[in-house]
C-alpha positions in Angstrom: -15.0 8.5 -19.6 -11.6 10.3 -19.7 -9.0 7.6 -20.0 -6.0 7.7 -17.8 -2.7 8.3 -19.5 -0.3 7.1 -16.9 -0.5 4.0 -14.7 2.0 2.6 -12.2 2.1 -1.2 -12.0 3.8 -2.4 -8.8 4.3 -6.2 -8.6 7.3 -8.3 -8.1 6.2 -11.0 -10.6 7.1 -10.1 -14.2 4.4 -12.3 -15.7 1.6 -10.7 -13.7 3.0 -7.2 -14.4 2.7 -8.2 -18.1 -0.9 -9.4 -17.5 -1.9 -6.1 -15.8 -0.3 -4.2 -18.6 -2.3 -6.1 -21.1 -5.5 -5.4 -19.2 -4.7 -1.7 -19.0 -4.0 -1.6 -22.7 -7.5 -2.9 -23.3 -8.8 0.2 -21.4 -6.3 2.8 -22.5 -4.2 1.7 -25.5 -2.0 4.8 -25.5 -1.4 5.1 -21.8 2.1 5.3 -20.3 2.6 2.3 -18.1 5.4 2.4 -15.5 6.5 -0.8 -13.7 8.1 -1.4 -10.3 9.1 -4.7 -8.6 9.7 -3.5 -5.0 8.4 -0.9 -2.6 11.6 1.1 -3.0 11.2 1.1 -6.8 7.5 2.0 -6.4 8.3 4.9 -4.2 10.9 6.1 -6.6 8.5 5.9 -9.6 5.8 7.8 -7.6 8.3 10.5 -6.7 9.3 10.9 -10.4 5.7 10.7 -11.6 3.4 12.6 -9.2 0.9 13.0 -12.1 0.1 9.3 -12.3 -3.6 8.5 -12.7 -3.6 5.2 -10.8 -1.3 2.9 -8.9 -1.9 -0.9 -9.1 -0.3 -2.4 -6.0 0.5 -5.9 -5.0 0.5 -6.2 -1.1 3.3 -8.9 -1.1 6.3 -7.1 -2.5 10.0 -6.8 -1.3 10.2 -4.0 1.2 6.6 -4.1 2.2 5.3 -5.3 5.5 1.7 -6.3 5.2 -0.3 -3.1 4.5 2.6 -0.8 5.0 3.2 -0.3 1.3 -0.4 0.8 0.7 -0.5 3.2 3.7 2.9 4.6 2.7 1.7 5.4 -0.8 -1.5 6.9 0.5 0.6 9.3 2.6 3.1 9.9 -0.1 0.7 10.5 -2.9 -2.7 11.2 -1.4 -4.2 12.5 -4.7 -3.3 9.3 -6.7 -5.8 6.4 -6.2 -4.3 3.1 -5.3 -6.0 -0.2 -6.3 -4.8 -3.3 -4.5 -4.2 -6.3 -6.7 -3.6 -9.3 -4.6 -3.9 -13.1 -4.3 -4.9 -12.7 -0.7 -8.5 -12.0 -1.3 -10.2 -13.1 1.9 -12.9 -10.7 3.0 -11.0 -9.4 6.1 -8.0 -8.6 3.9 -10.3 -6.7 1.4 -12.0 -4.8 4.3 -8.7 -3.7 5.8 -7.3 -2.6 2.4 -10.4 -0.3 2.0 -10.0 0.9 5.6 -6.4 1.8 4.9 -7.3 3.9 1.9 -7.4 1.6 -1.2 -9.7 2.8 -4.0 -10.4 -0.8 -5.0 -9.4 -4.4 -4.4 -8.9 -6.6 -7.5 -8.2 -10.3 -6.9 -5.3 -11.7 -8.9 -7.7 -14.4 -10.1 -9.7 -11.9 -12.0 -9.9 -12.0 -15.8 -8.3 -9.3 -17.9 -11.7 -8.0 -18.8 -12.7 -7.7 -15.2 -9.4 -6.0 -14.3 -10.0 -3.4 -17.1 -13.6 -2.9 -15.9 -12.5 -2.4 -12.3 -9.8 0.1 -13.3 -12.3 2.0 -15.4 -14.7 2.4 -12.5 -11.9 3.4 -10.1 -10.9 6.1 -12.5 -14.4 7.4 -12.4 -14.2 7.8 -8.7 -15.8 4.6 -7.6 -14.4 2.2 -4.9 -14.4 -1.1 -6.7 -14.7 -4.5 -5.0 -15.2 -8.0 -6.2 -18.9 -8.4 -7.2 -19.5 -11.3 -4.8 -17.9 -9.5 -1.9 -19.2 -5.9 -2.0 -22.2 -6.7 0.2 -20.4 -8.9 2.8 -17.7 -6.7 4.1 -19.6 -4.8 6.8 -19.0 -1.3 8.0 -15.8 0.7 7.9 -13.7 0.0 10.9 -13.1 3.4 12.5 -10.1 2.2 14.6 -8.4 0.8 11.5 -9.1 4.0 9.6 -7.7 6.2 12.4 -4.6 4.0 12.7 -4.1 4.3 8.9 -4.3 8.1 9.1 -1.7 8.1 11.9 0.7 5.8 9.9 0.1 8.0 6.8 1.1 11.1 8.7 4.6 9.7 9.1 7.2 11.2 6.7 9.0 8.6 4.4 12.0 8.8 6.6 10.0 8.2 9.8 8.3 5.3 8.1 11.6 3.7 7.3 12.7 4.2 10.9 9.5 2.5 12.1 10.1 -0.4 9.8 13.7 -0.7 11.2 12.3 -0.6 14.8 10.1 -3.5 14.0 13.2 -5.4 12.8 14.7 -4.8 16.3 17.5 -2.4 15.2 18.9 0.0 17.8 19.1 3.8 17.2 22.8 3.5 16.5 22.2 0.8 13.9 19.4 2.7 12.2 21.5 5.9 12.1 24.3 3.9 10.4 21.9 2.4 7.8 20.3 5.7 7.0 23.7 7.7 7.1 22.4 10.2 9.7 23.2 11.0 13.2 21.9 9.1 16.2 20.3 12.4 17.5 18.3 12.6 14.2 17.0 9.0 14.8 16.1 9.9 18.3 14.1 12.8 17.0 12.4 10.6 14.5 11.5 8.1 17.2 10.0 10.8 19.3 7.9 12.0 16.4 6.8 8.5 15.6 5.6 7.8 19.2 3.7 11.1 19.2 2.0 10.5 15.9 1.0 6.9 16.8 -0.2 8.0 20.3 2.1 5.6 22.1 4.7 6.0 24.8 7.5 3.6 24.1 9.4 1.9 21.2 7.8 -1.4 22.2 4.3 0.0 21.9 5.2 1.5 18.5 6.4 -2.0 17.3 3.2 -3.6 18.6 1.2 -0.9 16.8 3.1 -1.5 13.6 2.3 -5.2 13.7 -1.3 -4.3 13.0 -0.1 -3.8 9.4 0.7 -7.5 8.9 -1.6 -9.6 6.8 -2.3 -12.6 9.0 -3.2 -15.7 7.0 -6.3 -17.6 8.3 -5.4 -20.4 10.7 -5.8 -23.8 9.0 -7.1 -26.7 11.1 -4.9 -29.7 10.7 
């Protein structure tokens, strides 16, 4: 197997980034390992290192809304595989991650040896899933996959605008935050509605809420 020489580890917890780095060193001792602790930092690293061999991504990071970080990376760097590494390892979360383009799902509870094994298989082109989960996820959800493709078609700036729409900001406020004209924001909103196949800002916000990772309801 040709070992990867450049990994991006995106997680906001320093101790877990260190653990992932240790696992990667077992697989590829001489690899260059780049770290990021937020989605903004991750995007910056990906822009500066488009030749990365693999991105290891935590779903719960500052600047990410649910699966938005994963989909944004798939749109920004479609040729770089992304493995989700998360503590939220319920089957429905794993299924949605795969539907949204992840090349694997590695639970944070995995041993370093299992993480290294998973990464090795992903680098060989496999989609890696937890062994006890691979047979229980069901078929690919075409609706989720179609929605992921629509979200991935947004430009980085359009994606930022959509996130700000979900936060309830007006065009004037978004324009101020992004240092562009209000007319530019209106053009972005029009493009977002077209790409998502919706007809209003409200519908766009409702569509974007599909990206959230909803925790299971716990009976009291």
